NUMAR-341224 format. One record per residue: y, x, z of N, C-alpha, C in turn. Coordinates in pm, whole numbers, plus 50000, padded with zeros to 5 digits. Layout:
YXZYXZYXZ/...
//
This chain:
510955178350233511625171250341510605167450447/510865171050572509975167950681510055153050709/508905146650717508885132250737509485128450872/510295117750874510865112550997510075100451045/508995096650976508255084751015507445088051140/507595079651243506745080851360505965067951374/504945068151459504095056451475504205051251616/504045038051629504235031951759503065034651851/503285031751980502365036152084500955030752067/500775019751997499425014651979498555024251902/499125033351822498335042751745498565056951791/499785062451769500105076051808501335075551895/501545085651976502705085552065503995085851986/505015079452042506335079751981506935093651988/507995095751911508705108351918509395109852053/509695098752120510265099452254509185102452354/509585106952475508605111452572507835099952632/508425088352646507755077352714507585065552621/506555057452650506275045752568506675032852637/507335033752749507605021752825508605012452761/509585017552688510595008752628511485016552536/512325009452461513215015852365514385022552437/514835033652383516025040252434517225031352409/518095029952507519275021352495520135025852378/520435016352288521295019352176520595026052060/519315028952072518595035651964518425026151846/518645031251725518465023251605517125026651544/516325016451515514995018751461514695008751351/514125013851241513615005351134512095005751142/511474994151142510024993351146509514989051008/508554996650955507844992750834506464987850875/506024976750818504744971050857503574980350828/503684988250722502634997550684503255009350611/502445019350582502975032150535503965031250419/503635024950305504595025750192505955019850224/506005009650310507295003650344508065012850438/507375019350532508025029050618508505041050535/507725045050437508135056150350509425052850277/509505040950217510715037050146511905036450241/511695030950361512785030150458513245044050500/512305053150514512655066850552513565073350449/513325070250322514105076450215515545071450210/515775059250259517115053250243517885051950375/517205053650489517875051950618518715064250652/519805062650725520595074250769519805082750867/520235095150884519485104750964519385100851110/520305092951159520275089351301519445076851329/518765071651229517915059951246516455064351245/515715060851348514285063851354513535053851267/512605058751188511765050151104510345050951156/509735039451180508385039151236507505029851155/506215033351149505225024751086504435017651194/504275004551180503514996951278502014999151266/501555002351145500125004551124499795019251145/498915022751238498585036751264497955043351141/498045056651129497455063451014495945061651012/495415059150894493975057450879493485043650915/494375034550960493965021050997494145011650879/493285001550873493374991550767494464981350806/495544980150730496664971650773496344956850782/495354952050706494994937850715494574934250858/494034944050932493494941451065494484944651177/495764946151145496754950251245496814940351361/496724945851482496964938251603498074945251680/498924937551748500074943051818499884942051969/500084953252039500134953052184501454946752226/501564943152354502784936652403504004945352380/503874958552399505024967452379505424968152233/504434966752141504764966551998505544953851963/505164942652024505894930252001507344931852047/507554938852158508904941552206509694949852109/509064959452047509764968051951510094960451823/509204951451784509514942751670510754934451702/510804929251824511934920851865513244928651865/513194941451907514424949151929514834957951811/514014958851707514304968051596515584964051522/516224974151465517404971751382517024963651257/515884967051197515394960451077513874961451076/513204950651038511744950751017511474947950870/510714956650807510334954950666508844951850664/508484940550605507084936150615506614929450487/505314926750483504684919550373504324905650424/504904895450367504674881750413503424875550355/503414862150355502304854250298500994856550372/501054859550503499834860750581499114873950569/499754884150512499094897250497498784903250634/499714902050729499524906950866499984895950962/499124886450992499524874751071500104878151208/499574888551274500074892051407501534896051400/501914903351296503304907451282504194895351251/503744886751162504564875051128504784866151250/503784865251337503954857551459505004864051550/504974877451559505954884551641507364882851585/507494881551455508824879951395509484866751434/508674856951476509224844051516510134845351639/509914855751721510704857651843511844867651822/512174870151700513164880451669514444874251616/515594879651663516884874851616517474883451505/517084896351500517654905551403517094903351263/517634910651165517204909051025515794914250999/515064907050916513734911150870513694909550719/512974918350652512934918350506511484916850460/511184905650397509854903350337509884908850195/509134919550170509204926050039508664917049927/507834907349963507304898449860508374889049805/509494887949875510604879649826511554887549736/511274900349715512184908849637511714910949494/510474907049463509884910149332509124898149277/508864898749148507984888749086506554891449130/505844880849168504514882449226503424878549127/502234884149150501044880549074500074873349167/499344863749114498294857449192497054866249192/496294865349301495034872649308494034866849210/493144875249153492184870449054491224860249113/491214848149052490284837849095490564832449234/491744835249289492044830749425493284821949419/493054808949405494154799549386495144800349501/496414800349467497514800149563497544812349655/496844823049617496874835349696497574846149615/498604852049678499374862149604498834876049634/498864884549534498524898649552499684905449625/499444911149745500544917049820500864931649785/500064938049700500154952649683501254956649583/502464951749610503574953549516504024968149503/503774976249604504244990249602503494998849501/502374993949446501615001849349502235001349210/503234993249191504014993049067505335000349097/505555012149041506775019649074508065011949049/508085003248948509314996048919509554984649018/508514978049062508684968249170509084975449299/508524987249320508874994849440510344999049438/510895001149319512335003649308513134992149367/512754979849331513484968149380513374967149532/512224970849586512044970649731512934981049797/513004992949740513875003449795515324998949795/515754992649687517134987549678517374977049787/516404968249807516574957549905516664963250047/515864973450079515924979550212517284986150233/517754993450131519064999950142520174989750160/520104978650087521094967950101521074962350242/519854960250296519724954550430520314963850536/520334976850507520904986650599522394989050573/522944981850475524364982950446524764995650374/523805001850303524135014150228523375014050095/523785005250002523035003249877522835015749794/523805024849792523675036849708522645046649764/522205044649888521235053749948519885053249878/519635042649801518355041449730518365048849597/519485054049553519585059649418518575070849393/518445080049488517545091449467516095086849457/515695077649545514315072649540514065064849411/515025056849369514885049249245514695058749126/515425069849124515275079549016513875085549016/513385089249133512035094849142510975084749098/511165072149131510215061749090510265059548940/511455060648881511585059548736510815070948668/510905082848724510165094248669508665092148683/508225086748797506805083948817506315073648717/507105063348692506755053348592506565059848456/507435069148420507295076148293506005084148287/505625090648397504375098148400503175088948377/503205077348441502105067748423502065062548279/503225059348223503235054148086502675064447988/503095076848002502595087347912501115090147939/500755090848066499395094648102498345084348067/498745071448060497775060748034497965054447896/498725060947810499025055147678497825055647584/497045066547591495935068447496494655070847575/493895060047594492665060647673491535053747596/490325058647612489175052447546488895038647603/489155036947732488885024147798490165019247865/490255005947884491405000247955490974993148083/489674991248106489194984448226488754994848329/489094992448455488635001348561488104992948677/487054997748741486324990248844486774994948982/487204985549067487744988949198486974981649308/487104986849431486424980649545486944966649572/488274965049578488834951649594490084950449508/490574938349496491584935249393492984939449436/493164952449457494444957549507495344962949396/494844963949274495564971449171496094962849057/496314950049085496774940948980498144944648926/499084948549014500424952048968500414964748885/499654974648930499554987148854498924984448718/497844976448716497174973448589498104966048494/498824956048545499724948248460500834957148402/501374965948483502494974348437502084983448323/500834988448326500444998848229499354994348131/499224981248115498334976048013496864978448040/496484978848168495094980648206494534967548261/493234967348287492604955648349491704960448462/491994955848582491104959348694489914949748696/488754955048729487534947148748487114949048893/487574940248984487324942549126485934937749170/485324945349260484054941049317484264929649416/485404929949486485774919549582487144914349546/487554903249609488874897549585489944905049663/490994897849704492084904249777491674908149919/490704901249975490224904750109489194915950098/489444927350164488504938550153487304937250245/487254926650326486194925450427485024916750382/485144910350268484084901250223482804909050191/481664902350211480374908450179479704899950070/479514905349950478904897349843477434894649867/476984882949826475564879549833474774887849733/473444889149753472624897249661472774893049515/472864879849490473014875349351474344880249293/475364880549377476684885349335476624900249302/475864907749382475724922249356475104924449218/474094916549184473474917949052474484915248942/475324905048963476324901948861477374913048850/477724919048963478684930048961478144941948884/476874944748901476254955648825476334952748676/476074940248638476184936548495477624937948446/478594934148533480014935248494480384949848468/479914958748553480224973048535479624978048405/478394974348378477764978748253478494973048132/478934960348144479634954048032480914961447996/481644966148096482914972748069482744986448005/481554992148016481375005847970481985016048064/482325011648186482945020648284481985031748322/482535043448346481735054748393481955057248541/482875049448603483275051948742483495038748815/483025038248939483385027349030484255033549139/485455028249156486395033849252486205027849391/486105036549491486145032349631487515035749688/487715032849817489015035049882488835043150009/489905050050049489835058650167489645050850296/490275039350309490285032050435489165021950447/488325020650345487215011150346485885018550329/484835012250379483495018050360483195018850210/482655030150162482315031450021480945025549986/480305019150084478905015050065478705005949944/479544995549931479374986249819479604993449686/480675001349676480955008649552479805017949517/479265024749617478155033949591476905026549546/476645014749605475485006749566475605002149421/476774996649388476984991649251476915003149151/477535014349184477525025849093476105030949072/475345031749179473955036649167473125027449078/473255014249101472485004649021472925004448875/474215006948852474735006748715474595020148646/474205030448721474035043648662475325050848631/476365048548716477655055048695478035062648823/479185069248820479615077348933480665069649016/481035075449129482105069849211483255079849221/484435074649248485625082749274486535074449364/487635080349407488555073449498489825069449424/490235056949443491525052049396492185045749518/493345050849555493955047449683494985036249668/494795024649734495795014049727497015016649813/497045028049880498215032549955498625022750064/497645016350125497965007650239498225016050364/497775028350363498015037450474497455051050440/497965061450506497465074950484496815079850613/495655086550604495075092750723496005103250781/495925105450912496855114650979496775128650921/495585133050882495445146450825496245148150697/496295137950614497065138750490498565138750519/498985130650615500405130750653500815144450705/499965150450790500265163550845500295174250736/499495172250631499455181850520500635180250425/501465170050447502645168050363502435158350249/501285151450244501085141550139502005129550164/502365122650056503215110950069502935101349955/503765091249942503585081249837503425087649699/504275097249668504265103149534503025111749509/502605119549607501405127749584500175118849564/500075108049641498915099149626498975091649494/500135087049454500235080149326499885089349210/500225102049221499855111549114498355114549118/497775114749237496315116149245495635104049182/496175092249205495625080149142495705080948990/496835085848939496985087248795495935096748738/495725107948805494725117548758493325111348760/493015103648865491695097248875491515086948764/492555079248735492465069248628492305075948492/493045086448468492965093248339491535098748315/490945104048419489565109148402488585097748381/488695087048460487745075848449487885068548316/489105067848262489355060348138489315069148015/489025082048036488945091747925490255091747845/491355093947914492675094347849492945108447795/493705109147689494035122147629495535124847639/
//
């Protein structure tokens, strides 16, 4: 299926010829970042344009909105977003909006970030079963609840692949760049050992780096996972000092434009993540 997701003018040109304003009567669903736009694309009718506010390859935590993007947030048929301060610029724009908005964090049971009091882990889409609930909620918000059935079935199948693939592993701990994989770890009986907390921009002090190296050695991990949208420098430093290798584990906050053009999507990346985990954890 050819993707119908387009990106707003702040990143890539719209599917329409001009960026000056919305076409009169045009129906548009805005997803705050790639996985939410992907879910909306799967359940929206064919005559509804689905757009992602975060450009491909951009880190969604750092999203800033141009004036025209704020206008599109105001005029959209539906905005699907991650609340709790994940993208403050978007939440501020939502204050001037009269239409419906859907906070995906209100649709699922949440986990707190490790060691971060009163801070919730926003990466709910990395758990296929929580993502099912989000798909259902988007379809309900669009007035077509049964439209989520096909996506829910595919997510159920993905959950089965993860359960089988991670059932028999030599290790259960995996080391990540930042604490984005709590929902995935909880669902499949794993434990993430993050180098950083929920914020991917923090810089650990030298003493902290030494402790991280000890943590990696303690787990017996053979791999430190970096991410596509973040600098791999910290992961490479820790891996080198601990004498282990690096690999990529994608929190799916966004896909680079080249991957989108190649036809990659939520499911291909989640299966790549499964393969990377199976190799790092020595699963059979």
